[in-house]
PATINU-664356 format. One record per atom (N, C-alpha, C): chain; x, y, z; residue in one letter; residue number from 1. Coordinates in Angstrom, 1 decimal. Atoms other than C-alpha are relative to their C-alpha. Example, Ala and Ser with C-alpha at 12.3 -4.5 7.8 and 13.67 -1.06 7.14 Angstrom:
PATINU-664356
dodo ch A xx 0.9 yy -1.2 zz 0.0 aa a i 1
dodo ch A xx 12.3 yy -4.5 zz 7.8 aa a i 1
dodo ch A xx 0.9 yy 1.2 zz 0.0 aa a i 1
dodo ch A xx -0.9 yy -1.1 zz 0.0 aa s i 2
dodo ch A xx 13.7 yy -1.1 zz 7.1 aa s i 2
dodo ch A xx -0.8 yy 1.1 zz 0.8 aa s i 2
***
This chain:
PATINU-664356
dodo ch A xx -1.3 yy -0.3 zz -0.8 aa m i 1
dodo ch A xx -1.0 yy 13.3 zz 10.6 aa m i 1
dodo ch A xx 1.0 yy 0.2 zz -1.3 aa m i 1
dodo ch A xx -1.1 yy -0.2 zz 1.1 aa e i 2
dodo ch A xx 1.8 yy 14.7 zz 8.1 aa e i 2
dodo ch A xx 0.9 yy -1.1 zz -0.2 aa e i 2
dodo ch A xx -1.0 yy 1.1 zz -0.1 aa n i 3
dodo ch A xx 4.3 yy 12.0 zz 9.0 aa n i 3
dodo ch A xx -0.3 yy -1.3 zz -0.1 aa n i 3
dodo ch A xx 0.4 yy 1.5 zz -0.1 aa k i 4
dodo ch A xx 2.3 yy 9.0 zz 8.7 aa k i 4
dodo ch A xx -0.5 yy -0.6 zz -1.4 aa k i 4
dodo ch A xx 0.4 yy 0.7 zz 1.2 aa v i 5
dodo ch A xx 2.0 yy 6.5 zz 5.9 aa v i 5
dodo ch A xx -0.9 yy -1.3 zz 0.5 aa v i 5
dodo ch A xx 0.9 yy 1.1 zz -0.3 aa i i 6
dodo ch A xx -1.0 yy 4.1 zz 6.2 aa i i 6
dodo ch A xx -0.3 yy -0.8 zz -1.3 aa i i 6
dodo ch A xx 0.4 yy 1.0 zz 1.0 aa v i 7
dodo ch A xx -1.5 yy 1.2 zz 4.0 aa v i 7
dodo ch A xx -1.2 yy -0.9 zz 0.4 aa v i 7
dodo ch A xx 1.2 yy 0.9 zz -0.4 aa y i 8
dodo ch A xx -4.9 yy -0.5 zz 3.9 aa y i 8
dodo ch A xx 0.0 yy -1.1 zz -1.0 aa y i 8
dodo ch A xx 0.2 yy 1.1 zz 0.8 aa g i 9
dodo ch A xx -5.2 yy -4.0 zz 2.5 aa g i 9
dodo ch A xx -0.2 yy -1.3 zz 0.8 aa g i 9
dodo ch A xx 0.1 yy 1.3 zz -0.8 aa v i 10
dodo ch A xx -5.1 yy -7.7 zz 3.5 aa v i 10
dodo ch A xx 1.4 yy -0.6 zz 0.2 aa v i 10
dodo ch A xx -1.6 yy 0.2 zz -0.3 aa k i 11
dodo ch A xx -1.8 yy -8.6 zz 5.1 aa k i 11
dodo ch A xx 0.4 yy -1.2 zz -0.6 aa k i 11
dodo ch A xx -0.6 yy 1.3 zz 0.5 aa d i 12
dodo ch A xx -1.6 yy -12.2 zz 3.9 aa d i 12
dodo ch A xx -0.5 yy -0.3 zz -1.5 aa d i 12
dodo ch A xx 0.4 yy 0.2 zz 1.4 aa r i 13
dodo ch A xx -2.9 yy -11.8 zz 0.3 aa r i 13
dodo ch A xx 0.8 yy 1.0 zz -1.0 aa r i 13
dodo ch A xx -0.8 yy -0.6 zz 1.1 aa t i 14
dodo ch A xx -1.2 yy -10.8 zz -3.0 aa t i 14
dodo ch A xx -1.0 yy 1.0 zz -0.6 aa t i 14
dodo ch A xx 0.7 yy -0.9 zz 0.8 aa i i 15
dodo ch A xx -2.3 yy -8.0 zz -5.2 aa i i 15
dodo ch A xx -0.4 yy -0.8 zz -1.2 aa i i 15
dodo ch A xx 0.6 yy 0.8 zz 1.1 aa e i 16
dodo ch A xx -4.6 yy -9.5 zz -7.9 aa e i 16
dodo ch A xx 0.3 yy 0.8 zz -1.3 aa e i 16
dodo ch A xx -0.1 yy -0.6 zz 1.3 aa n i 17
dodo ch A xx -3.9 yy -8.9 zz -11.6 aa n i 17
dodo ch A xx 1.0 yy 1.1 zz -0.1 aa n i 17
dodo ch A xx -0.8 yy -1.3 zz 0.0 aa n i 18
dodo ch A xx -1.1 yy -6.4 zz -10.9 aa n i 18
dodo ch A xx 1.4 yy -0.4 zz 0.0 aa n i 18
dodo ch A xx -1.3 yy 0.4 zz 0.1 aa h i 19
dodo ch A xx 2.2 yy -8.4 zz -10.6 aa h i 19
dodo ch A xx 0.8 yy 0.9 zz 1.1 aa h i 19
dodo ch A xx -0.5 yy -0.8 zz -1.1 aa s i 20
dodo ch A xx 2.7 yy -6.1 zz -7.5 aa s i 20
dodo ch A xx 1.0 yy 1.1 zz -0.6 aa s i 20
dodo ch A xx -0.9 yy -1.3 zz 0.6 aa g i 21
dodo ch A xx 4.2 yy -3.3 zz -9.7 aa g i 21
dodo ch A xx 1.1 yy -0.6 zz -1.0 aa g i 21
dodo ch A xx -1.1 yy 0.6 zz 1.0 aa c i 22
dodo ch A xx 6.3 yy -5.6 zz -12.0 aa c i 22
dodo ch A xx -0.3 yy 0.6 zz -1.3 aa c i 22
dodo ch A xx 0.2 yy -0.5 zz 1.4 aa t i 23
dodo ch A xx 6.9 yy -4.0 zz -15.3 aa t i 23
dodo ch A xx 0.8 yy -0.7 zz -1.0 aa t i 23
dodo ch A xx -0.8 yy 0.9 zz 0.9 aa c i 24
dodo ch A xx 8.6 yy -6.9 zz -16.9 aa c i 24
dodo ch A xx -0.7 yy -0.5 zz -1.2 aa c i 24
dodo ch A xx 0.7 yy 0.5 zz 1.1 aa g i 25
dodo ch A xx 5.8 yy -7.8 zz -19.2 aa g i 25
dodo ch A xx -0.3 yy -1.5 zz 0.2 aa g i 25
dodo ch A xx 0.2 yy 1.3 zz -0.2 aa c i 26
dodo ch A xx 5.6 yy -11.3 zz -17.8 aa c i 26
dodo ch A xx -1.5 yy -0.3 zz 0.3 aa c i 26
dodo ch A xx 1.3 yy 0.4 zz -0.4 aa s i 27
dodo ch A xx 2.4 yy -13.2 zz -17.4 aa s i 27
dodo ch A xx 0.0 yy -0.4 zz 1.5 aa s i 27
dodo ch A xx -0.1 yy 0.3 zz -1.5 aa s i 28
dodo ch A xx 1.3 yy -14.0 zz -13.7 aa s i 28
dodo ch A xx 0.5 yy -1.4 zz 0.2 aa s i 28
dodo ch A xx -0.5 yy 1.3 zz -0.4 aa s i 29
dodo ch A xx 2.4 yy -17.6 zz -14.1 aa s i 29
dodo ch A xx 1.5 yy 0.1 zz -0.2 aa s i 29
dodo ch A xx -1.4 yy -0.2 zz 0.1 aa e i 30
dodo ch A xx 5.8 yy -16.4 zz -15.2 aa e i 30
dodo ch A xx 0.6 yy 0.9 zz 1.1 aa e i 30
dodo ch A xx -0.4 yy -0.9 zz -1.1 aa a i 31
dodo ch A xx 6.0 yy -13.9 zz -12.4 aa a i 31
dodo ch A xx 0.5 yy -0.8 zz 1.3 aa a i 31
dodo ch A xx -0.4 yy 0.7 zz -1.2 aa g i 32
dodo ch A xx 6.3 yy -16.6 zz -9.8 aa g i 32
dodo ch A xx -0.8 yy 0.5 zz 1.3 aa g i 32
dodo ch A xx 0.7 yy -0.3 zz -1.1 aa t i 33
dodo ch A xx 5.3 yy -16.1 zz -6.2 aa t i 33
dodo ch A xx 0.0 yy 1.4 zz 0.3 aa t i 33
dodo ch A xx 0.2 yy -1.4 zz -0.3 aa q i 34
dodo ch A xx 4.0 yy -12.6 zz -5.5 aa q i 34
dodo ch A xx 0.1 yy 0.3 zz 1.4 aa q i 34
dodo ch A xx 0.2 yy -0.4 zz -1.5 aa p i 35
dodo ch A xx 4.6 yy -10.8 zz -2.2 aa p i 35
dodo ch A xx -1.3 yy 0.3 zz 0.4 aa p i 35
dodo ch A xx 1.4 yy -0.4 zz -0.5 aa t i 36
dodo ch A xx 1.7 yy -10.4 zz 0.0 aa t i 36
dodo ch A xx -0.1 yy 1.6 zz 0.3 aa t i 36
dodo ch A xx 0.1 yy -1.3 zz -0.4 aa m i 37
dodo ch A xx 0.4 yy -7.0 zz 0.9 aa m i 37
dodo ch A xx 0.8 yy 0.5 zz 1.2 aa m i 37
dodo ch A xx -0.7 yy -0.3 zz -1.3 aa g i 38
dodo ch A xx 1.9 yy -7.2 zz 4.3 aa g i 38
dodo ch A xx 1.5 yy 0.1 zz -0.4 aa g i 38
dodo ch A xx -1.4 yy 0.0 zz 0.4 aa e i 39
dodo ch A xx 5.3 yy -8.0 zz 2.7 aa e i 39
dodo ch A xx 0.4 yy 1.3 zz -0.8 aa e i 39
dodo ch A xx -0.1 yy -1.4 zz 0.7 aa l i 40
dodo ch A xx 4.9 yy -5.1 zz 0.3 aa l i 40
dodo ch A xx 0.1 yy 1.2 zz 0.9 aa l i 40
dodo ch A xx -0.1 yy -1.1 zz -0.8 aa f i 41
dodo ch A xx 4.2 yy -2.8 zz 3.1 aa f i 41
dodo ch A xx 1.3 yy 0.0 zz 0.9 aa f i 41
dodo ch A xx -1.2 yy 0.1 zz -0.8 aa e i 42
dodo ch A xx 7.2 yy -4.0 zz 5.2 aa e i 42
dodo ch A xx 1.2 yy 0.5 zz -0.9 aa e i 42
dodo ch A xx -0.8 yy -0.5 zz 0.9 aa s i 43
dodo ch A xx 9.3 yy -3.3 zz 2.0 aa s i 43
dodo ch A xx -0.1 yy 1.5 zz -0.2 aa s i 43
dodo ch A xx 0.1 yy -1.4 zz 0.1 aa l i 44
dodo ch A xx 8.0 yy 0.1 zz 1.6 aa l i 44
dodo ch A xx 0.5 yy 0.8 zz 1.3 aa l i 44
dodo ch A xx -0.3 yy -0.7 zz -1.3 aa k i 45
dodo ch A xx 8.6 yy 0.9 zz 5.3 aa k i 45
dodo ch A xx 1.5 yy -0.1 zz 0.1 aa k i 45
dodo ch A xx -1.5 yy 0.1 zz 0.1 aa a i 46
dodo ch A xx 12.2 yy -0.3 zz 4.9 aa a i 46
dodo ch A xx 0.6 yy 1.0 zz -0.9 aa a i 46
dodo ch A xx -0.4 yy -0.9 zz 1.1 aa y i 47
dodo ch A xx 12.7 yy 1.6 zz 1.7 aa y i 47
dodo ch A xx 0.0 yy 1.5 zz 0.6 aa y i 47
dodo ch A xx 0.1 yy -1.3 zz -0.4 aa l i 48
dodo ch A xx 11.4 yy 4.9 zz 3.3 aa l i 48
dodo ch A xx 0.9 yy 0.3 zz 1.1 aa l i 48
dodo ch A xx -0.9 yy -0.3 zz -1.1 aa q i 49
dodo ch A xx 13.3 yy 4.5 zz 6.5 aa q i 49
dodo ch A xx 1.4 yy 0.1 zz -0.4 aa q i 49
dodo ch A xx -1.3 yy -0.2 zz 0.6 aa e i 50
dodo ch A xx 16.5 yy 4.3 zz 4.5 aa e i 50
dodo ch A xx 0.2 yy 1.4 zz -0.5 aa e i 50
dodo ch A xx 0.0 yy -1.3 zz 0.7 aa r i 51
dodo ch A xx 15.7 yy 7.6 zz 2.9 aa r i 51
dodo ch A xx -0.5 yy 1.2 zz 0.8 aa r i 51
dodo ch A xx 0.7 yy -1.1 zz -0.6 aa m i 52
dodo ch A xx 13.8 yy 9.6 zz 5.3 aa m i 52
dodo ch A xx -0.2 yy -0.3 zz 1.6 aa m i 52
dodo ch A xx 0.1 yy 0.2 zz -1.4 aa t i 53
dodo ch A xx 13.4 yy 10.2 zz 9.1 aa t i 53
dodo ch A xx -1.3 yy 0.6 zz 0.6 aa t i 53
dodo ch A xx 1.1 yy -0.6 zz -0.5 aa g i 54
dodo ch A xx 10.5 yy 11.0 zz 11.3 aa g i 54
dodo ch A xx -1.5 yy -0.5 zz -0.4 aa g i 54
dodo ch A xx 1.1 yy 0.5 zz 0.5 aa l i 55
dodo ch A xx 7.9 yy 8.9 zz 9.6 aa l i 55
dodo ch A xx -0.6 yy -1.0 zz 0.9 aa l i 55
dodo ch A xx 0.7 yy 1.0 zz -0.8 aa e i 56
dodo ch A xx 5.3 yy 6.7 zz 11.3 aa e i 56
dodo ch A xx -0.8 yy -0.8 zz -1.1 aa e i 56
dodo ch A xx 0.6 yy 1.0 zz 0.8 aa f i 57
dodo ch A xx 3.8 yy 3.6 zz 9.6 aa f i 57
dodo ch A xx -1.1 yy -0.8 zz 0.6 aa f i 57
dodo ch A xx 1.1 yy 0.9 zz -0.5 aa e i 58
dodo ch A xx 0.5 yy 1.6 zz 9.9 aa e i 58
dodo ch A xx -0.5 yy -0.7 zz -1.1 aa e i 58
dodo ch A xx 0.7 yy 0.9 zz 1.0 aa f i 59
dodo ch A xx -1.0 yy -1.3 zz 8.2 aa f i 59
dodo ch A xx -1.3 yy -0.3 zz 0.6 aa f i 59
dodo ch A xx 1.4 yy 0.3 zz -0.5 aa v i 60
dodo ch A xx -4.8 yy -1.6 zz 8.4 aa v i 60
dodo ch A xx -0.5 yy -1.1 zz -0.9 aa v i 60
dodo ch A xx 0.6 yy 1.2 zz 0.7 aa d i 61
dodo ch A xx -6.1 yy -5.0 zz 7.5 aa d i 61
dodo ch A xx -1.5 yy 0.2 zz -0.2 aa d i 61
dodo ch A xx 1.3 yy -0.3 zz 0.3 aa v i 62
dodo ch A xx -9.4 yy -4.3 zz 5.8 aa v i 62
dodo ch A xx -1.0 yy -1.1 zz 0.3 aa v i 62
dodo ch A xx 0.9 yy 1.0 zz -0.4 aa l i 63
dodo ch A xx -10.8 yy -7.6 zz 6.9 aa l i 63
dodo ch A xx 0.1 yy -0.3 zz 1.5 aa l i 63
dodo ch A xx -0.1 yy 0.3 zz -1.4 aa e i 64
dodo ch A xx -9.6 yy -7.8 zz 10.5 aa e i 64
dodo ch A xx 0.0 yy 1.2 zz 0.8 aa e i 64
dodo ch A xx -0.1 yy -1.1 zz -0.8 aa d i 65
dodo ch A xx -9.2 yy -4.2 zz 11.6 aa d i 65
dodo ch A xx -1.2 yy 0.8 zz -0.1 aa d i 65
dodo ch A xx 1.3 yy -0.8 zz 0.1 aa s i 66
dodo ch A xx -12.0 yy -1.7 zz 12.3 aa s i 66
dodo ch A xx 0.4 yy 1.2 zz -0.8 aa s i 66
dodo ch A xx -0.2 yy -1.2 zz 1.0 aa l i 67
dodo ch A xx -12.4 yy 0.9 zz 9.6 aa l i 67
dodo ch A xx -0.8 yy 1.2 zz 0.6 aa l i 67
dodo ch A xx 0.8 yy -1.0 zz -0.5 aa k i 68
dodo ch A xx -14.6 yy 3.1 zz 11.9 aa k i 68
dodo ch A xx 0.7 yy 1.3 zz -0.1 aa k i 68
dodo ch A xx -0.6 yy -1.3 zz 0.1 aa e i 69
dodo ch A xx -11.9 yy 5.8 zz 12.0 aa e i 69
dodo ch A xx 0.7 yy 0.2 zz -1.3 aa e i 69
dodo ch A xx -0.6 yy -0.2 zz 1.4 aa h i 70
dodo ch A xx -10.9 yy 5.3 zz 8.3 aa h i 70
dodo ch A xx -1.1 yy 0.0 zz -1.0 aa h i 70
dodo ch A xx 1.2 yy 0.0 zz 0.9 aa k i 71
dodo ch A xx -14.0 yy 6.4 zz 6.5 aa k i 71
dodo ch A xx 0.3 yy 0.2 zz -1.6 aa k i 71
dodo ch A xx -0.3 yy 0.0 zz 1.3 aa d i 72
dodo ch A xx -12.1 yy 7.3 zz 3.4 aa d i 72
dodo ch A xx 0.4 yy -1.3 zz -0.8 aa d i 72
dodo ch A xx -0.4 yy 1.3 zz 0.5 aa a i 73
dodo ch A xx -10.7 yy 3.8 zz 2.9 aa a i 73
dodo ch A xx -1.3 yy -0.9 zz -0.1 aa a i 73
dodo ch A xx 1.2 yy 0.6 zz 0.1 aa l i 74
dodo ch A xx -14.2 yy 2.5 zz 3.6 aa l i 74
dodo ch A xx -0.9 yy 0.4 zz -1.2 aa l i 74
dodo ch A xx 0.7 yy -0.4 zz 1.3 aa e i 75
dodo ch A xx -15.7 yy 4.5 zz 0.9 aa e i 75
dodo ch A xx 0.5 yy -0.6 zz -1.2 aa e i 75
dodo ch A xx -0.7 yy 0.7 zz 1.3 aa l i 76
dodo ch A xx -13.1 yy 3.2 zz -1.6 aa l i 76
dodo ch A xx -0.4 yy -1.5 zz -0.1 aa l i 76
dodo ch A xx 0.4 yy 1.4 zz 0.0 aa l i 77
dodo ch A xx -13.9 yy -0.3 zz -0.5 aa l i 77
dodo ch A xx -1.4 yy -0.2 zz -0.6 aa l i 77
dodo ch A xx 1.4 yy 0.1 zz 0.4 aa e i 78
dodo ch A xx -17.6 yy 0.3 zz -1.0 aa e i 78
dodo ch A xx -0.1 yy 0.2 zz -1.6 aa e i 78
dodo ch A xx 0.0 yy -0.3 zz 1.4 aa l i 79
dodo ch A xx -16.9 yy 1.7 zz -4.5 aa l i 79
dodo ch A xx 0.8 yy -1.1 zz -0.8 aa l i 79
dodo ch A xx -0.8 yy 1.2 zz 0.6 aa r i 80
dodo ch A xx -14.7 yy -1.6 zz -5.1 aa r i 80
dodo ch A xx 1.2 yy 0.6 zz -0.8 aa r i 80
dodo ch A xx -1.4 yy -0.3 zz 0.5 aa y i 81
dodo ch A xx -11.4 yy 0.3 zz -5.8 aa y i 81
dodo ch A xx 0.8 yy -1.1 zz 0.5 aa y i 81
dodo ch A xx -0.9 yy 1.2 zz -0.3 aa p i 82
dodo ch A xx -8.7 yy -2.4 zz -5.8 aa p i 82
dodo ch A xx 0.9 yy 0.4 zz 1.2 aa p i 82
dodo ch A xx -0.8 yy 0.0 zz -1.1 aa i i 83
dodo ch A xx -6.7 yy -2.8 zz -2.6 aa i i 83
dodo ch A xx 1.4 yy -0.3 zz -0.4 aa i i 83
dodo ch A xx -0.4 yy -0.9 zz -1.3 aa p i 84
dodo ch A xx -4.0 yy -1.8 zz -1.3 aa p i 84
dodo ch A xx -0.3 yy 1.5 zz -0.4 aa p i 84
dodo ch A xx 0.0 yy -1.5 zz 0.1 aa y i 85
dodo ch A xx -4.6 yy 1.9 zz -0.6 aa y i 85
dodo ch A xx 1.2 yy 0.5 zz 0.8 aa y i 85
dodo ch A xx -1.1 yy -0.7 zz -0.8 aa t i 86
dodo ch A xx -1.7 yy 4.1 zz 0.5 aa t i 86
dodo ch A xx -0.5 yy 1.5 zz 0.3 aa t i 86
dodo ch A xx 0.5 yy -1.4 zz -0.3 aa k i 87
dodo ch A xx -2.6 yy 7.2 zz 2.5 aa k i 87
dodo ch A xx 1.3 yy 0.7 zz 0.5 aa k i 87
dodo ch A xx -1.2 yy -0.9 zz -0.3 aa i i 88
dodo ch A xx 0.1 yy 10.0 zz 2.7 aa i i 88
dodo ch A xx -0.5 yy 1.3 zz 0.4 aa i i 88
dodo ch A xx 0.3 yy -1.4 zz -0.3 aa k i 89
dodo ch A xx -0.2 yy 13.3 zz 4.4 aa k i 89
dodo ch A xx -1.6 yy 0.1 zz 0.3 aa k i 89
dodo ch A xx 1.4 yy 0.0 zz -0.3 aa g i 90
dodo ch A xx -3.8 yy 12.4 zz 5.6 aa g i 90
dodo ch A xx -1.0 yy -0.3 zz -1.2 aa g i 90
dodo ch A xx 0.9 yy 0.2 zz 1.1 aa k i 91
dodo ch A xx -5.0 yy 11.6 zz 2.1 aa k i 91
dodo ch A xx 0.4 yy -1.2 zz -0.8 aa k i 91
dodo ch A xx -0.4 yy 1.2 zz 0.7 aa i i 92
dodo ch A xx -5.3 yy 8.4 zz 0.2 aa i i 92
dodo ch A xx 0.4 yy 0.5 zz -1.5 aa i i 92
dodo ch A xx -0.5 yy -0.6 zz 1.2 aa s i 93
dodo ch A xx -3.0 yy 9.1 zz -2.7 aa s i 93
dodo ch A xx 0.1 yy -1.1 zz -1.2 aa s i 93
dodo ch A xx -0.1 yy 1.2 zz 0.9 aa f i 94
dodo ch A xx -2.7 yy 5.5 zz -4.4 aa f i 94
dodo ch A xx -0.9 yy -1.1 zz 0.3 aa f i 94
dodo ch A xx 0.7 yy 1.2 zz -0.1 aa y i 95
dodo ch A xx -4.7 yy 2.4 zz -4.9 aa y i 95
dodo ch A xx 0.5 yy -1.0 zz -0.9 aa y i 95
dodo ch A xx -0.3 yy 1.0 zz 0.9 aa g i 96
dodo ch A xx -4.2 yy -1.0 zz -6.4 aa g i 96
dodo ch A xx 1.4 yy -0.6 zz -0.1 aa g i 96
dodo ch A xx -1.4 yy 0.5 zz 0.2 aa a i 97
dodo ch A xx -0.4 yy -1.3 zz -6.0 aa a i 97
dodo ch A xx 0.8 yy 0.8 zz 1.2 aa a i 97
dodo ch A xx -0.8 yy -0.7 zz -0.8 aa i i 98
dodo ch A xx 2.4 yy -0.1 zz -3.7 aa i i 98
dodo ch A xx 1.5 yy 0.1 zz -0.8 aa i i 98
dodo ch A xx -1.3 yy -0.3 zz 0.7 aa f i 99
dodo ch A xx 5.4 yy 1.6 zz -5.6 aa f i 99
dodo ch A xx 0.8 yy 0.9 zz 1.1 aa f i 99
dodo ch A xx -0.9 yy -0.6 zz -1.0 aa n i 100
dodo ch A xx 8.2 yy 2.4 zz -3.1 aa n i 100
dodo ch A xx 0.3 yy 1.5 zz -0.6 aa n i 100
dodo ch A xx -0.6 yy -1.4 zz 0.5 aa e i 101
dodo ch A xx 9.7 yy 5.2 zz -5.4 aa e i 101
dodo ch A xx -1.1 yy 1.0 zz -0.2 aa e i 101
dodo ch A xx 1.1 yy -1.1 zz 0.1 aa v i 102
dodo ch A xx 6.3 yy 6.9 zz -6.1 aa v i 102
dodo ch A xx -0.3 yy 0.5 zz 1.2 aa v i 102
dodo ch A xx 0.4 yy -0.4 zz -1.4 aa v i 103
dodo ch A xx 5.4 yy 7.0 zz -2.4 aa v i 103
dodo ch A xx 1.1 yy 1.0 zz 0.4 aa v i 103
dodo ch A xx -0.9 yy -0.8 zz -0.4 aa y i 104
dodo ch A xx 8.7 yy 8.3 zz -1.7 aa y i 104
dodo ch A xx 0.2 yy 1.5 zz -0.6 aa y i 104
dodo ch A xx 0.1 yy -1.3 zz 0.8 aa e i 105
dodo ch A xx 8.6 yy 11.1 zz -4.4 aa e i 105
dodo ch A xx -1.2 yy 0.8 zz 0.5 aa e i 105
dodo ch A xx 1.1 yy -0.8 zz -0.6 aa d i 106
dodo ch A xx 5.2 yy 12.0 zz -3.0 aa d i 106
dodo ch A xx 0.3 yy 0.7 zz 1.4 aa d i 106
dodo ch A xx -0.4 yy -0.6 zz -1.4 aa l i 107
dodo ch A xx 6.5 yy 12.4 zz 0.5 aa l i 107
dodo ch A xx 1.0 yy 1.0 zz -0.1 aa l i 107
dodo ch A xx -1.0 yy -1.1 zz 0.1 aa k i 108
dodo ch A xx 9.4 yy 14.5 zz -0.6 aa k i 108
dodo ch A xx -0.6 yy 1.2 zz -0.5 aa k i 108
dodo ch A xx 0.4 yy -1.1 zz 0.8 aa g i 109
dodo ch A xx 7.3 yy 16.7 zz -2.8 aa g i 109
dodo ch A xx -0.7 yy 1.0 zz 0.8 aa g i 109
***
């Protein structure tokens, strides 16, 4: 679906070794408490809703939800690509982090 953003991850876990997109150069111990993938999804959703209309959002928990209808995400999991994955316009466009501005630019583009 053109207007749908799907994030695949584990709702209550943080992104490992990534600082959740932090570019400050700090170590993980300096970064403090990292947001969970679910919190990052909610942040992305709020960010996009402020800037765009007509979007649908879905979070698929790769441990709890069925991936039967999400074969592309299942393939990436089997290849051990780091979660979260962000699907835009029916295609997984990003993995390993959620960057609000990058997703927004991709949707605009």
